[in-house]
FILUMLO-336440 format. One record per residue (C-alpha): residue number from 1; residue in three letters; chain; z, y, x. Coordinates in nm, 2 decimals. Layout:
% residues N
<NUM; 'Ala'; 'A'; <Z; Y; X>>;
...
% end
This chain:
% residues 227
<1; 'Unk'; 'A'; <7.36; 10.18; 5.66>>;
<2; 'Unk'; 'A'; <7.61; 10.00; 5.73>>;
<3; 'Unk'; 'A'; <7.73; 9.89; 6.12>>;
<4; 'Unk'; 'A'; <7.75; 9.49; 6.23>>;
<5; 'Unk'; 'A'; <7.99; 9.29; 6.15>>;
<6; 'Unk'; 'A'; <8.07; 9.23; 6.52>>;
<7; 'Unk'; 'A'; <8.07; 9.54; 6.64>>;
<8; 'Unk'; 'A'; <8.45; 9.74; 6.66>>;
<9; 'Unk'; 'A'; <8.54; 10.03; 6.49>>;
<10; 'Unk'; 'A'; <8.68; 10.30; 6.65>>;
<11; 'Unk'; 'A'; <9.02; 10.44; 6.57>>;
<12; 'Unk'; 'A'; <9.05; 10.74; 6.39>>;
<13; 'Unk'; 'A'; <9.16; 11.09; 6.63>>;
<14; 'Unk'; 'A'; <9.57; 11.14; 6.59>>;
<15; 'Unk'; 'A'; <9.57; 11.48; 6.37>>;
<16; 'Unk'; 'A'; <9.90; 11.66; 6.36>>;
<17; 'Unk'; 'A'; <10.08; 11.70; 5.97>>;
<18; 'Unk'; 'A'; <10.04; 12.05; 5.83>>;
<19; 'Unk'; 'A'; <10.31; 11.97; 5.62>>;
<20; 'Unk'; 'A'; <10.58; 11.75; 5.55>>;
<21; 'Unk'; 'A'; <10.44; 11.43; 5.40>>;
<22; 'Unk'; 'A'; <10.84; 11.29; 5.26>>;
<23; 'Unk'; 'A'; <11.16; 11.43; 5.15>>;
<24; 'Unk'; 'A'; <11.32; 11.67; 5.32>>;
<25; 'Unk'; 'A'; <11.64; 11.58; 5.45>>;
<26; 'Unk'; 'A'; <11.81; 11.86; 5.54>>;
<27; 'Unk'; 'A'; <11.67; 12.24; 5.53>>;
<28; 'Unk'; 'A'; <11.83; 12.52; 5.78>>;
<29; 'Unk'; 'A'; <11.79; 12.88; 5.75>>;
<30; 'Unk'; 'A'; <12.04; 13.22; 5.93>>;
<31; 'Unk'; 'A'; <12.28; 13.35; 5.72>>;
<32; 'Unk'; 'A'; <12.40; 13.58; 5.87>>;
<33; 'Unk'; 'A'; <12.08; 13.79; 6.04>>;
<34; 'Unk'; 'A'; <11.90; 13.74; 5.68>>;
<35; 'Unk'; 'A'; <12.23; 13.97; 5.56>>;
<36; 'Unk'; 'A'; <12.18; 14.21; 5.79>>;
<37; 'Unk'; 'A'; <11.85; 14.21; 5.76>>;
<38; 'Unk'; 'A'; <11.79; 14.30; 5.40>>;
<39; 'Unk'; 'A'; <12.00; 14.54; 5.41>>;
<40; 'Unk'; 'A'; <11.85; 14.69; 5.74>>;
<41; 'Unk'; 'A'; <11.48; 14.68; 5.54>>;
<42; 'Unk'; 'A'; <11.66; 14.80; 5.19>>;
<43; 'Unk'; 'A'; <11.75; 15.11; 5.40>>;
<44; 'Unk'; 'A'; <11.42; 15.15; 5.58>>;
<45; 'Unk'; 'A'; <11.23; 15.16; 5.27>>;
<46; 'Unk'; 'A'; <11.52; 15.38; 5.04>>;
<47; 'Unk'; 'A'; <11.50; 15.65; 5.35>>;
<48; 'Unk'; 'A'; <11.08; 15.65; 5.31>>;
<49; 'Unk'; 'A'; <11.08; 15.70; 5.00>>;
<50; 'Unk'; 'A'; <11.34; 15.97; 4.96>>;
<51; 'Unk'; 'A'; <11.14; 16.17; 5.25>>;
<52; 'Unk'; 'A'; <10.79; 16.12; 5.10>>;
<53; 'Unk'; 'A'; <10.93; 16.26; 4.77>>;
<54; 'Unk'; 'A'; <11.17; 16.49; 4.90>>;
<55; 'Unk'; 'A'; <10.86; 16.65; 5.20>>;
<56; 'Unk'; 'A'; <10.68; 16.75; 4.83>>;
<57; 'Unk'; 'A'; <10.92; 17.07; 4.82>>;
<58; 'Unk'; 'A'; <10.99; 17.17; 5.10>>;
<59; 'Unk'; 'A'; <10.92; 17.55; 5.20>>;
<60; 'Unk'; 'A'; <10.77; 17.45; 5.56>>;
<61; 'Unk'; 'A'; <10.39; 17.60; 5.61>>;
<62; 'Unk'; 'A'; <10.30; 17.25; 5.55>>;
<63; 'Unk'; 'A'; <10.16; 17.12; 5.29>>;
<64; 'Unk'; 'A'; <10.21; 16.75; 5.21>>;
<65; 'Unk'; 'A'; <9.99; 16.59; 4.95>>;
<66; 'Unk'; 'A'; <10.02; 16.30; 4.68>>;
<67; 'Unk'; 'A'; <9.82; 16.09; 4.92>>;
<68; 'Unk'; 'A'; <10.12; 16.13; 5.26>>;
<69; 'Unk'; 'A'; <10.41; 16.04; 5.02>>;
<70; 'Unk'; 'A'; <10.22; 15.74; 4.98>>;
<71; 'Unk'; 'A'; <10.15; 15.72; 5.34>>;
<72; 'Unk'; 'A'; <10.50; 15.79; 5.44>>;
<73; 'Unk'; 'A'; <10.68; 15.50; 5.18>>;
<74; 'Unk'; 'A'; <10.37; 15.30; 5.24>>;
<75; 'Unk'; 'A'; <10.48; 15.29; 5.60>>;
<76; 'Unk'; 'A'; <10.85; 15.24; 5.54>>;
<77; 'Unk'; 'A'; <10.66; 14.90; 5.33>>;
<78; 'Unk'; 'A'; <10.59; 14.76; 5.60>>;
<79; 'Unk'; 'A'; <10.83; 14.88; 5.88>>;
<80; 'Unk'; 'A'; <11.11; 14.67; 5.61>>;
<81; 'Unk'; 'A'; <10.87; 14.39; 5.58>>;
<82; 'Unk'; 'A'; <10.88; 14.37; 5.94>>;
<83; 'Unk'; 'A'; <11.25; 14.38; 6.02>>;
<84; 'Unk'; 'A'; <11.25; 14.04; 5.79>>;
<85; 'Unk'; 'A'; <11.04; 13.90; 5.99>>;
<86; 'Unk'; 'A'; <11.41; 13.84; 6.16>>;
<87; 'Unk'; 'A'; <11.55; 13.61; 5.86>>;
<88; 'Unk'; 'A'; <11.15; 13.40; 5.91>>;
<89; 'Unk'; 'A'; <11.34; 13.10; 6.16>>;
<90; 'Unk'; 'A'; <11.42; 12.79; 5.87>>;
<91; 'Unk'; 'A'; <11.38; 12.40; 5.97>>;
<92; 'Unk'; 'A'; <11.31; 12.12; 5.76>>;
<93; 'Unk'; 'A'; <11.36; 11.75; 5.87>>;
<94; 'Unk'; 'A'; <11.25; 11.45; 5.73>>;
<95; 'Unk'; 'A'; <11.19; 11.12; 5.86>>;
<96; 'Unk'; 'A'; <10.95; 11.19; 6.05>>;
<97; 'Unk'; 'A'; <11.06; 11.46; 6.31>>;
<98; 'Unk'; 'A'; <11.15; 11.85; 6.31>>;
<99; 'Unk'; 'A'; <10.93; 12.10; 6.15>>;
<100; 'Unk'; 'A'; <11.06; 12.49; 6.33>>;
<101; 'Unk'; 'A'; <10.93; 12.80; 6.21>>;
<102; 'Unk'; 'A'; <11.04; 13.06; 6.46>>;
<103; 'Unk'; 'A'; <10.95; 13.41; 6.39>>;
<104; 'Unk'; 'A'; <10.50; 13.34; 6.40>>;
<105; 'Unk'; 'A'; <10.38; 12.95; 6.31>>;
<106; 'Unk'; 'A'; <10.57; 12.65; 6.14>>;
<107; 'Unk'; 'A'; <10.57; 12.36; 6.46>>;
<108; 'Unk'; 'A'; <10.54; 11.95; 6.43>>;
<109; 'Unk'; 'A'; <10.77; 11.79; 6.66>>;
<110; 'Unk'; 'A'; <10.80; 11.42; 6.55>>;
<111; 'Unk'; 'A'; <11.13; 11.23; 6.69>>;
<112; 'Unk'; 'A'; <11.00; 11.05; 6.94>>;
<113; 'Unk'; 'A'; <11.02; 11.37; 7.12>>;
<114; 'Unk'; 'A'; <11.33; 11.47; 7.05>>;
<115; 'Unk'; 'A'; <11.54; 11.43; 7.38>>;
<116; 'Unk'; 'A'; <11.81; 11.58; 7.23>>;
<117; 'Unk'; 'A'; <11.90; 11.86; 6.98>>;
<118; 'Unk'; 'A'; <12.12; 12.12; 7.22>>;
<119; 'Unk'; 'A'; <12.32; 12.44; 7.21>>;
<120; 'Unk'; 'A'; <12.34; 12.57; 7.57>>;
<121; 'Unk'; 'A'; <12.69; 12.77; 7.59>>;
<122; 'Unk'; 'A'; <12.59; 13.15; 7.57>>;
<123; 'Unk'; 'A'; <12.26; 13.08; 7.39>>;
<124; 'Unk'; 'A'; <12.19; 13.23; 7.07>>;
<125; 'Unk'; 'A'; <12.09; 12.99; 6.86>>;
<126; 'Unk'; 'A'; <12.02; 12.58; 6.92>>;
<127; 'Unk'; 'A'; <11.75; 12.46; 7.15>>;
<128; 'Unk'; 'A'; <11.50; 12.15; 7.12>>;
<129; 'Unk'; 'A'; <11.50; 11.97; 7.45>>;
<130; 'Unk'; 'A'; <11.18; 11.76; 7.48>>;
<131; 'Unk'; 'A'; <11.05; 11.56; 7.74>>;
<132; 'Unk'; 'A'; <10.93; 11.68; 8.13>>;
<133; 'Unk'; 'A'; <11.24; 11.92; 8.13>>;
<134; 'Unk'; 'A'; <11.04; 12.09; 7.77>>;
<135; 'Unk'; 'A'; <11.29; 12.32; 7.62>>;
<136; 'Unk'; 'A'; <11.17; 12.49; 7.20>>;
<137; 'Unk'; 'A'; <11.38; 12.75; 7.04>>;
<138; 'Unk'; 'A'; <11.56; 12.65; 6.73>>;
<139; 'Unk'; 'A'; <11.63; 12.98; 6.58>>;
<140; 'Unk'; 'A'; <11.68; 12.84; 6.23>>;
<141; 'Unk'; 'A'; <12.06; 12.80; 6.33>>;
<142; 'Unk'; 'A'; <12.22; 13.05; 6.55>>;
<143; 'Unk'; 'A'; <12.53; 13.15; 6.72>>;
<144; 'Unk'; 'A'; <12.70; 13.40; 6.48>>;
<145; 'Unk'; 'A'; <12.63; 13.18; 6.18>>;
<146; 'Unk'; 'A'; <12.98; 13.00; 6.34>>;
<147; 'Unk'; 'A'; <13.13; 12.71; 6.22>>;
<148; 'Unk'; 'A'; <12.73; 12.67; 5.97>>;
<149; 'Unk'; 'A'; <12.58; 12.64; 6.29>>;
<150; 'Unk'; 'A'; <12.78; 12.42; 6.43>>;
<151; 'Unk'; 'A'; <12.76; 12.19; 6.06>>;
<152; 'Unk'; 'A'; <12.36; 12.19; 6.08>>;
<153; 'Unk'; 'A'; <12.41; 12.10; 6.47>>;
<154; 'Unk'; 'A'; <12.52; 11.73; 6.35>>;
<155; 'Unk'; 'A'; <12.38; 11.74; 6.07>>;
<156; 'Unk'; 'A'; <12.01; 11.71; 6.25>>;
<157; 'Unk'; 'A'; <12.16; 11.47; 6.55>>;
<158; 'Unk'; 'A'; <12.31; 11.23; 6.28>>;
<159; 'Unk'; 'A'; <11.94; 11.22; 6.15>>;
<160; 'Unk'; 'A'; <11.79; 11.20; 6.47>>;
<161; 'Unk'; 'A'; <12.02; 10.94; 6.57>>;
<162; 'Unk'; 'A'; <11.89; 10.81; 6.24>>;
<163; 'Unk'; 'A'; <11.52; 10.82; 6.23>>;
<164; 'Unk'; 'A'; <11.48; 10.85; 6.63>>;
<165; 'Unk'; 'A'; <11.43; 10.63; 6.83>>;
<166; 'Unk'; 'A'; <11.70; 10.43; 7.04>>;
<167; 'Unk'; 'A'; <11.81; 10.62; 7.37>>;
<168; 'Unk'; 'A'; <11.70; 10.52; 7.71>>;
<169; 'Unk'; 'A'; <11.92; 10.23; 7.85>>;
<170; 'Unk'; 'A'; <12.15; 10.41; 8.14>>;
<171; 'Unk'; 'A'; <11.98; 10.31; 8.44>>;
<172; 'Unk'; 'A'; <12.11; 10.08; 8.67>>;
<173; 'Unk'; 'A'; <12.40; 10.15; 8.92>>;
<174; 'Unk'; 'A'; <12.34; 10.27; 9.32>>;
<175; 'Unk'; 'A'; <12.47; 10.02; 9.52>>;
<176; 'Unk'; 'A'; <12.75; 10.07; 9.76>>;
<177; 'Unk'; 'A'; <12.76; 10.24; 10.01>>;
<178; 'Unk'; 'A'; <12.91; 10.07; 10.40>>;
<179; 'Unk'; 'A'; <13.11; 10.19; 10.58>>;
<180; 'Unk'; 'A'; <13.01; 10.40; 10.88>>;
<181; 'Unk'; 'A'; <13.17; 10.07; 11.11>>;
<182; 'Unk'; 'A'; <12.96; 9.79; 10.97>>;
<183; 'Unk'; 'A'; <12.63; 9.97; 10.96>>;
<184; 'Unk'; 'A'; <12.41; 9.85; 11.30>>;
<185; 'Unk'; 'A'; <12.31; 10.15; 11.51>>;
<186; 'Unk'; 'A'; <11.97; 10.11; 11.57>>;
<187; 'Unk'; 'A'; <11.78; 10.00; 11.89>>;
<188; 'Unk'; 'A'; <11.68; 10.27; 12.18>>;
<189; 'Unk'; 'A'; <11.47; 10.20; 12.42>>;
<190; 'Unk'; 'A'; <11.70; 10.20; 12.78>>;
<191; 'Unk'; 'A'; <11.73; 10.48; 12.98>>;
<192; 'Unk'; 'A'; <11.59; 10.48; 13.37>>;
<193; 'Unk'; 'A'; <11.94; 10.53; 13.47>>;
<194; 'Unk'; 'A'; <12.11; 10.29; 13.17>>;
<195; 'Unk'; 'A'; <11.85; 9.98; 13.39>>;
<196; 'Unk'; 'A'; <12.00; 10.10; 13.73>>;
<197; 'Unk'; 'A'; <12.36; 10.07; 13.64>>;
<198; 'Unk'; 'A'; <12.29; 9.73; 13.41>>;
<199; 'Unk'; 'A'; <12.16; 9.61; 13.75>>;
<200; 'Unk'; 'A'; <12.44; 9.72; 13.97>>;
<201; 'Unk'; 'A'; <12.72; 9.59; 13.70>>;
<202; 'Unk'; 'A'; <12.51; 9.24; 13.72>>;
<203; 'Unk'; 'A'; <12.48; 9.21; 14.09>>;
<204; 'Unk'; 'A'; <12.89; 9.30; 14.15>>;
<205; 'Unk'; 'A'; <12.91; 9.04; 13.88>>;
<206; 'Unk'; 'A'; <12.75; 8.77; 14.03>>;
<207; 'Unk'; 'A'; <12.87; 8.88; 14.39>>;
<208; 'Unk'; 'A'; <13.22; 8.83; 14.25>>;
<209; 'Unk'; 'A'; <13.17; 8.50; 14.12>>;
<210; 'Unk'; 'A'; <12.98; 8.40; 14.46>>;
<211; 'Unk'; 'A'; <13.32; 8.51; 14.64>>;
<212; 'Unk'; 'A'; <13.53; 8.29; 14.38>>;
<213; 'Unk'; 'A'; <13.34; 8.02; 14.42>>;
<214; 'Unk'; 'A'; <13.34; 8.10; 14.78>>;
<215; 'Unk'; 'A'; <13.74; 8.08; 14.78>>;
<216; 'Unk'; 'A'; <13.75; 7.77; 14.58>>;
<217; 'Unk'; 'A'; <13.53; 7.55; 14.84>>;
<218; 'Unk'; 'A'; <13.78; 7.66; 15.15>>;
<219; 'Unk'; 'A'; <14.12; 7.62; 14.91>>;
<220; 'Unk'; 'A'; <13.91; 7.22; 14.82>>;
<221; 'Unk'; 'A'; <13.89; 7.23; 15.26>>;
<222; 'Unk'; 'A'; <14.20; 7.28; 15.32>>;
<223; 'Unk'; 'A'; <14.37; 7.02; 15.05>>;
<224; 'Unk'; 'A'; <14.10; 6.77; 15.20>>;
<225; 'Unk'; 'A'; <14.22; 6.73; 15.52>>;
<226; 'Unk'; 'A'; <14.68; 6.73; 15.43>>;
<227; 'Unk'; 'A'; <14.54; 6.43; 15.21>>;
% end
């Protein structure tokens, strides 16, 4: 059954991609931590294998069977796998955004949500700054890789400048502050004493004006008969 021609169809809901659909422009993995984790995992596995093989020949009064040896070797393999999780971080960059895998799982961050890829001073790895002060660790770019980490960070920023949205326009500068002398003092209601003082000052001014007028009339009267 088909829908009527005039009825609008609902848009499909946005689904987050689970894998890159375009070519990978950049892939970054930590180097030194991978080497250290591989060495530590190898030592743990070899140690558990040696212990498992030698336990059968001990004379401590406890009987070790083949299943016990296999169990110790299995523990070594599990321990080695846990250590190797330190080498899992990976960053893949394509035209749509960042594919970030730290220790568990992989998350996609589109360029529209990437405000800046930063490297705070003293941090063990880079960070992706997102809107609303959200921060996502970027463990694939680690401080112990030094120059390699700096190069990777520069490449990520170049790709953001190429495929990301343009930076927001700078905000308008605030208006210049007016000098304190130009600021008008806010009017406030007069107190009772201030009203009385102003009335007395006005009365004194009227008295002085009346005296000046009286003196002026006297001076005019004296000068009249003399003429």
